C-alpha positions in Angstrom: -46.8 -49.1 -0.2 -43.3 -49.7 -1.8 -41.7 -47.0 0.3 -43.1 -48.4 3.5 -40.8 -51.4 3.1 -37.9 -49.8 1.3 -34.5 -48.9 2.8 -32.5 -46.4 0.7 -28.9 -45.1 0.9 -30.0 -41.6 1.9 -32.5 -43.1 4.4 -29.6 -44.5 6.3 -28.4 -41.0 7.1 -31.9 -39.7 7.6 -32.5 -42.2 10.4 -29.3 -41.2 12.1 -30.4 -37.6 11.9 -33.7 -38.4 13.6 -32.0 -40.6 16.2 -29.1 -38.2 17.2 -29.7 -34.9 15.4 -27.2 -32.8 17.4 -24.3 -35.3 17.2 -21.5 -34.4 14.9 -21.7 -36.5 11.7 -18.8 -35.1 9.7 -15.7 -32.9 9.8 -13.8 -31.8 6.7 -11.1 -29.1 6.9 -12.6 -26.2 8.9 -16.3 -27.3 8.4 -18.4 -29.6 10.6 -21.9 -30.9 10.2 -24.3 -32.3 12.7 -26.5 -35.2 11.6 -29.5 -32.8 11.4 -27.4 -30.3 9.3 -26.1 -33.0 7.0 -29.6 -34.4 6.4 -30.9 -30.9 5.6 -28.0 -30.2 3.3 -28.8 -33.5 1.4 -32.4 -32.5 0.8 -31.4 -29.0 -0.3 -28.8 -30.4 -2.7 -31.4 -32.8 -4.1 -33.7 -29.8 -4.7 -30.9 -28.0 -6.5 -30.1 -30.9 -8.7 -33.7 -31.5 -9.8 -34.8 -27.9 -9.8 -31.9 -25.9 -11.2 -30.6 -28.7 -13.5 -33.9 -30.2 -14.5 -32.8 -33.8 -13.6 -35.3 -36.6 -13.3 -35.1 -40.0 -11.5 -32.9 -42.4 -13.3 -30.7 -39.6 -14.8 -27.0 -40.2 -14.3 -24.8 -37.7 -12.5 -21.0 -38.1 -12.5 -18.8 -37.0 -9.6 -15.3 -36.2 -10.7 -13.8 -34.5 -7.7 -11.5 -34.7 -4.8 -12.5 -35.8 -1.3 -14.6 -33.3 0.6 -17.9 -32.9 2.6 -19.4 -31.6 -0.7 -18.6 -34.9 -2.5 -20.5 -36.9 0.2 -23.5 -34.5 0.0 -23.6 -34.7 -3.7 -23.7 -38.5 -3.6 -26.5 -38.6 -0.9 -28.4 -35.9 -2.8 -28.4 -38.0 -5.9 -29.7 -40.9 -3.8 -32.5 -38.9 -2.3 -33.6 -37.5 -5.7 -33.6 -40.9 -7.4 -30.6 -40.0 -9.6 -27.9 -42.5 -10.4 -24.5 -41.4 -9.0 -21.4 -42.2 -11.1 -18.1 -41.9 -9.2 -15.2 -41.2 -11.5 -11.5 -41.5 -10.5 -10.2 -37.9 -10.5 -6.9 -39.1 -11.9 -8.5 -40.1 -15.2 -8.3 -37.7 -18.2 -8.7 -37.7 -21.9 -10.3 -40.7 -23.5 -10.5 -42.6 -20.2 -12.6 -39.9 -18.7 -14.7 -39.3 -21.8 -15.5 -43.0 -22.2 -17.1 -43.2 -18.7 -19.1 -40.0 -19.1 -20.3 -41.1 -22.5 -20.9 -44.8 -21.6 -22.9 -43.9 -18.5 -24.9 -41.2 -20.3 -24.2 -38.7 -17.5 -26.4 -35.6 -17.8 -24.3 -33.6 -15.3 -20.8 -33.7 -13.9 -20.2 -32.6 -10.3 -16.5 -31.5 -10.1 -14.0 -29.2 -8.5 -12.7 -26.0 -10.0 -9.2 -27.4 -10.6 -10.6 -30.3 -12.6 -13.3 -28.6 -14.6 -11.1 -27.9 -17.6 -10.6 -31.6 -18.2 -14.3 -32.3 -18.8 -15.3 -32.3 -22.5 -17.4 -29.3 -23.5 -20.3 -31.5 -24.4 -21.1 -32.2 -20.7 -23.0 -29.9 -18.3 -20.9 -29.1 -15.2 -21.6 -28.0 -11.7 -18.8 -27.2 -9.2 -19.1 -29.0 -5.9 -17.0 -26.4 -4.0 -14.3 -23.7 -4.2 -16.0 -21.9 -7.1 -18.7 -19.3 -7.6 -22.2 -20.8 -7.6 -20.9 -24.1 -6.3 -23.2 -26.8 -4.9 -21.9 -26.0 -1.5 -22.8 -22.3 -1.9 -26.3 -23.3 -3.2 -27.2 -25.3 -0.1 -26.2 -22.5 2.3 -29.9 -21.6 2.5 -32.0 -24.7 3.2 -35.0 -25.4 1.0 -37.5 -28.2 1.1 -37.4 -31.2 -1.3 -40.5 -33.2 -2.1 -39.9 -35.8 -4.9 -42.8 -36.9 -7.0 -41.8 -40.5 -6.2 -39.5 -41.5 -3.4 -36.7 -43.9 -4.4 -37.2 -47.6 -3.6 -34.8 -50.3 -2.6 -34.8 -51.8 -6.1 -33.9 -48.5 -7.9 -30.4 -47.9 -9.2 -28.4 -45.5 -7.1 -24.8 -45.9 -8.4 -22.8 -47.1 -11.3 -19.4 -48.4 -10.0 -17.0 -48.6 -12.8 -14.6 -51.5 -12.6 -11.9 -52.3 -15.2 -12.1 -56.1 -15.3 -9.9 -57.8 -17.9 -10.5 -55.5 -20.9 -9.5 -52.0 -21.7 -13.1 -50.7 -21.4 -14.5 -50.3 -17.9 -17.8 -51.8 -16.9 -20.4 -49.9 -14.8 -21.7 -52.2 -12.0 -25.4 -51.3 -11.5 -25.9 -50.9 -7.7 -29.3 -50.6 -6.2 -30.2 -48.9 -2.9 -31.1 -52.3 -1.5 -27.8 -53.9 -2.5 -25.8 -51.2 -0.8 -27.9 -51.1 2.3 -27.4 -54.8 2.7 -23.7 -54.3 2.3 -23.7 -51.5 4.9 -25.2 -54.0 7.4 -22.6 -56.6 6.5 -19.8 -54.1 7.1 -21.3 -52.9 10.4 -21.5 -56.4 11.8 -18.2 -57.9 10.3 -16.1 -54.9 11.2 -17.5 -54.1 14.6 -18.4 -50.5 13.7 -19.7 -48.5 16.6 -21.1 -45.0 17.2 -18.3 -44.4 19.7 -15.6 -45.0 17.1 -13.8 -42.0 15.6 -12.9 -43.1 12.1 -10.8 -41.1 9.6 -11.5 -41.5 5.9 -8.5 -40.6 3.8 -8.8 -42.8 0.7 -10.6 -41.5 -2.4 -14.4 -41.4 -2.0 -14.8 -42.5 -5.6 -13.4 -45.8 -4.4 -16.2 -48.1 -3.3 -14.3 -49.4 -0.3 -13.8 -46.0 1.4 -17.4 -44.9 0.7 -19.4 -48.1 1.1 -17.4 -50.2 3.6 -16.6 -47.3 6.0 -18.1 -43.8 5.5 -21.7 -44.8 4.9 -21.8 -47.6 7.4 -20.2 -45.3 10.0 -22.9 -42.7 9.3 -25.5 -45.4 9.7 -24.4 -46.1 13.3 -24.1 -42.4 14.2 -20.3 -42.1 14.5 -18.3 -38.8 14.1 -16.4 -39.0 10.8 -13.3 -37.1 9.6 -12.6 -36.8 5.9 -9.1 -36.0 4.7 -8.0 -34.9 1.3 -5.5 -37.9 1.1 -3.8 -40.4 3.4 -1.3 -38.0 4.8 0.5 -40.0 7.6 1.4 -36.9 9.6 -2.3 -35.8 9.6 -3.4 -39.3 10.7 -0.8 -39.3 13.5 -2.0 -35.9 14.7 -5.6 -37.0 14.7 -4.7 -40.1 16.7 -2.5 -38.3 19.2 -5.2 -35.7 19.9 -8.0 -38.3 20.3 -9.9 -37.3 17.2 -9.4 -40.6 15.4 -9.0 -44.2 16.6 -10.0 -46.1 13.4 -8.2 -46.1 10.1 -8.8 -47.9 6.8 -6.0 -48.0 4.3 -4.6 -50.2 1.6 -1.3 -52.0 2.3 0.7 -49.4 0.5 -0.4 -46.8 3.1 0.2 -49.1 6.0 3.7 -49.8 4.6 4.3 -46.0 4.6 2.9 -45.8 8.2 5.2 -48.6 9.4 8.3 -47.0 7.8 7.5 -43.4 8.8 10.0 -41.9 11.4 7.1 -41.0 13.6 5.8 -44.5 13.8 8.3 -45.3 16.6 8.2 -42.0 18.4 4.6 -40.6 18.2 2.0 -41.6 20.8 -0.3 -43.9 18.8 -1.8 -45.9 21.6 -5.2 -44.3 20.9 -5.4 -46.2 17.6 -7.8 -49.1 18.2 -8.9 -50.4 14.9 -6.9 -50.9 11.7 -8.6 -52.0 8.5 -6.8 -53.0 5.4 -7.7 -54.3 2.0 -7.8 -53.6 -1.7 -4.6 -55.6 -2.2 -2.5 -58.2 -0.4 -0.8 -57.1 2.9 2.8 -58.4 3.1 3.0 -60.5 6.3 6.2 -58.9 7.5 4.6 -55.5 7.4 1.6 -56.8 9.4 3.9 -58.3 11.9 5.9 -55.0 12.2 2.7 -53.1 12.8 1.4 -55.6 15.4 4.8 -55.6 17.3 4.7 -51.8 17.6 0.9 -51.6 18.5 0.0 -55.0 20.1 -3.4 -53.8 21.3 -4.4 -52.6 17.8 -7.2 -54.8 16.2 -6.6 -55.6 12.6 -9.3 -56.5 10.0 -8.6 -57.7 6.5 -11.3 -56.7 4.1 -11.8 -58.4 0.7 -14.2 -58.1 -2.2 -14.9 -56.3 -5.4 -17.1 -53.4 -6.6 -19.8 -55.7 -8.0 -20.7 -56.9 -4.4 -20.7 -53.5 -2.8 -17.6 -54.2 -2.3 -17.3 -56.2 1.0 -17.4 -60.0 0.6 -15.1 -61.5 3.3 -13.4 -60.3 6.5 -10.6 -61.7 8.6 -11.2 -60.5 12.1 -8.6 -59.5 14.7 -9.0 -62.8 16.6 -8.6 -64.8 13.4 -5.2 -63.7 12.2 -3.0 -66.1 14.1 -1.8 -68.9 11.8 -3.6 -67.5 8.8 -2.4 -64.0 8.2 -2.5 -64.5 4.4 -6.2 -65.3 4.5 -8.9 -62.9 3.5 -11.3 -64.4 6.0 -14.9 -65.7 5.8 -17.9 -64.4 4.0 -19.8 -61.5 5.7 -23.4 -61.6 6.8 -25.2 -61.3 3.5 -22.7 -63.2 1.3 -22.6 -66.8 0.3 -19.4 -67.9 -1.4 -18.1 -71.1 -3.0 -15.0 -72.2 -4.8 -15.7 -73.9 -8.2 -13.8 -75.5 -11.1 -14.1 -74.5 -14.8 -17.4 -76.4 -15.0 -18.9 -74.5 -12.1 -18.7 -77.5 -9.7 -17.7 -76.9 -6.1 -14.2 -78.2 -5.4 -13.0 -79.8 -2.2 -11.5 -77.7 0.6 -7.9 -77.0 0.0 -8.3 -77.0 -3.8 -7.8 -73.8 -5.8 -10.8 -72.6 -7.9 -12.8 -69.5 -8.8 -14.7 -67.8 -6.1 -18.4 -67.4 -6.9 -21.0 -65.5 -4.9 -24.7 -65.3 -4.1 -25.8 -62.2 -2.3 -28.4 -59.4 -2.1 -25.4 -57.1 -2.1 -24.6 -57.9 -5.8 -25.0 -55.5 -8.6 -27.8 -55.9 -11.2 -25.3 -56.4 -13.9 -23.2 -54.1 -16.1 -24.6 -50.9 -17.5 -25.5 -51.4 -21.2 -23.3 -54.5 -21.4 -25.6 -57.5 -21.7 -22.9 -60.0 -22.9 -20.5 -59.2 -20.0 -23.5 -59.4 -17.6 -24.4 -62.8 -18.9 -20.8 -64.0 -18.6 -20.4 -62.9 -15.0 -23.9 -64.1 -13.9 -24.1 -67.7 -15.0 -25.1 -71.0 -13.3 -27.1 -68.9 -10.8 -23.8 -67.5 -9.3 -21.7 -64.4 -9.8 -18.3 -65.3 -11.1 -15.7 -63.1 -9.4 -12.6 -63.9 -11.5 -10.6 -64.5 -8.3 -8.8 -67.8 -7.7 -8.9 -68.9 -4.1 -8.6 -71.8 -1.7 -11.2 -72.5 1.1 -10.2 -74.4 4.2 -12.2 -76.7 6.3 -13.1 -73.9 8.7 -14.5 -71.7 5.9 -11.6 -69.3 5.6 -10.7 -68.1 2.1 -7.1 -67.4 0.8 -6.8 -65.7 -2.6 -3.9 -67.3 -4.6 -4.2 -65.7 -8.0 -6.6 -63.9 -10.4 -8.4 -65.5 -13.2 -8.3 -62.2 -15.0 -5.2 -60.3 -15.9 -5.9 -57.4 -13.7 -3.0 -55.7 -11.8 -3.8 -54.5 -8.3 -1.3 -51.6 -8.0 -1.6 -49.8 -4.6 -5.3 -50.9 -4.3 -6.2 -49.5 -7.8 -7.1 -52.0 -10.5 -5.3 -51.6 -13.8 -6.3 -53.6 -16.9 -3.1 -55.0 -18.5 -4.8 -55.0 -21.9 -5.2 -51.3 -21.9 -1.5 -50.7 -21.0 -0.5 -53.1 -23.7 -2.6 -51.3 -26.3 -0.9 -48.0 -25.4 2.6 -49.5 -25.7 1.8 -51.2 -29.0 1.3 -47.7 -30.5 5.1 -47.1 -30.1 6.9 -48.0 -33.4 9.8 -49.8 -31.6 7.5 -52.3 -29.8 7.1 -55.7 -31.5 5.3 -57.5 -28.7 4.4 -56.7 -25.1 2.9 -58.4 -22.2 2.0 -56.4 -19.1 2.0 -58.1 -15.7 2.0 -57.2 -12.0 5.2 -57.9 -10.2 5.7 -57.9 -6.4 6.8 -54.4 -5.2 7.6 -53.1 -1.7 5.6 -49.9 -2.2 2.9 -50.8 -4.8 2.4 -54.5 -3.8 2.0 -55.1 -7.5 4.0 -52.9 -9.9 2.7 -52.5 -13.4 5.5 -54.0 -15.5 5.8 -54.2 -19.2 7.8 -57.1 -20.7 8.7 -56.0 -24.2 10.2 -57.5 -27.4 11.6 -54.7 -29.5 11.7 -54.3 -33.2 13.9 -51.2 -33.0 15.9 -49.4 -30.3 14.0 -47.8 -27.4 14.8 -47.2 -23.7 12.7 -47.9 -20.6 12.1 -44.2 -19.9 11.0 -43.6 -23.5 8.4 -46.3 -23.3 7.1 -45.2 -19.9 6.8 -41.6 -21.1 5.0 -42.9 -24.2 2.5 -44.8 -22.1 2.0 -41.8 -19.8 1.0 -39.6 -22.7 -1.9 -42.0 -23.4 -2.9 -43.2 -20.0 -3.5 -41.9 -16.5 -0.1 -42.0 -14.8 -1.1 -44.7 -12.3 -1.7 -47.0 -15.2 1.7 -46.5 -16.9 4.4 -49.1 -16.3 6.7 -48.6 -13.3 9.2 -50.7 -15.1 10.0 -52.1 -18.6 11.9 -55.3 -19.0 13.3 -56.3 -22.4 13.3 -59.9 -23.7 14.1 -61.7 -26.9 10.7 -63.5 -27.0 7.6 -64.0 -25.0 6.7 -67.5 -23.7 3.6 -69.0 -25.3 1.6 -72.2 -25.0 0.9 -74.5 -27.9 -2.0 -72.4 -29.1 0.1 -69.2 -29.1 -1.3 -67.6 -25.9 1.3 -65.6 -24.0 2.0 -67.3 -20.6 1.8 -64.3 -18.3 2.1 -66.5 -15.2 5.5 -67.7 -16.4 6.6 -64.1 -16.9 5.4 -63.3 -13.3 7.2 -66.3 -11.9 10.5 -65.6 -13.8 10.8 -61.9 -13.1 9.5 -62.1 -9.5 12.5 -64.4 -8.8 14.8 -61.8 -10.5 15.9 -64.2 -13.2 
């Protein structure tokens, strides 16, 4: 009887396939899939994963790969087979990559041929595409899939790794039911329609692109285009030829769009919906975009992986007078602003945002202490400082945790500090995010030296130990770091001082 009442991630696509089987669901490169073909491919891939690789419900399967149709099929196949999908940032390498594969207990890694040599030999590997015997090749001949037990809404379907404030990422345990609720929230808050023509260019390992846009758009039956990356010329081509009218991108990409030579000369009137999020959009950039395309509807999306990730939305008719706001909670989210004791604060007062929602994760994989800390007082504590106004709109003013949001990717300052501390010339270091025209927040190291060293030397040192996007964009040298009476480094003071250029 459980399955009668359950709604699963793969079931979202199966329903669209039954409703409009011949409609185009997906385009990637030269390939296209109808909804019926996509649904069949998902079942075949589920049969491959369980049959050829001997995987059982609950086993974890990591995806360490570039954007493609095969990436989506791999995710949906895991969902259909009752496996737990583990999306991994394909820019990670070395210890960062090994930690997630180890901590998740992944039994198999789905990857691309050009990334396979980064994966430790201890892990089983299956190519998604562009390699002999890839998953894409294996599903060319359809085969039936009949699971012993169909997944249920309460089963885990994905571990979304989020850095938080420490060096070690945490895997947010997402169930089918949590994500399906989030898809409905996204559909209603973002006005997603089957007639929209969305383009998906951000990495599919990122929860926003996958769970706020691609899966909800598949749920409503839209025609989706996946790109390898947010290439502005490709996006302009798709808009001009009528193949795309809806785009999601972080502010860093919208800045690039607004500054692109073609922005003022290309015919972009077909662009109807512009979604942004993942970091703060500079108001002047938003104004420049709106001046050039006055009919374009802008939506600000805010949240975090643990809630699926969409928590609030500022709609196109809500921007006037509050363009720095992240909007109001979506359909299935209840949010409050509280003080350090967990008591709700008056409107207009800054405090931590806490959530209740069926979209929330079940906790962090194999991290009971971190789970207990995040889920306390019957609310999930987000770590974001915000102000709520009398009309229910939220404005994020700071972060409780020292996480840097650089170009929409979260970087834990502690991990960068640990890498720099391994350099013999570094006596003390504090890593903060400073305002930046391109990155919104640039990873910046403020260093006290014990011996001579240059900025480029320290940046190169960090890059040898971290993924390049985590390495500092800039190193600033000081005589001493500011501290409070208890000896804690005052990072806010550093941010204020250097943001003013003093």
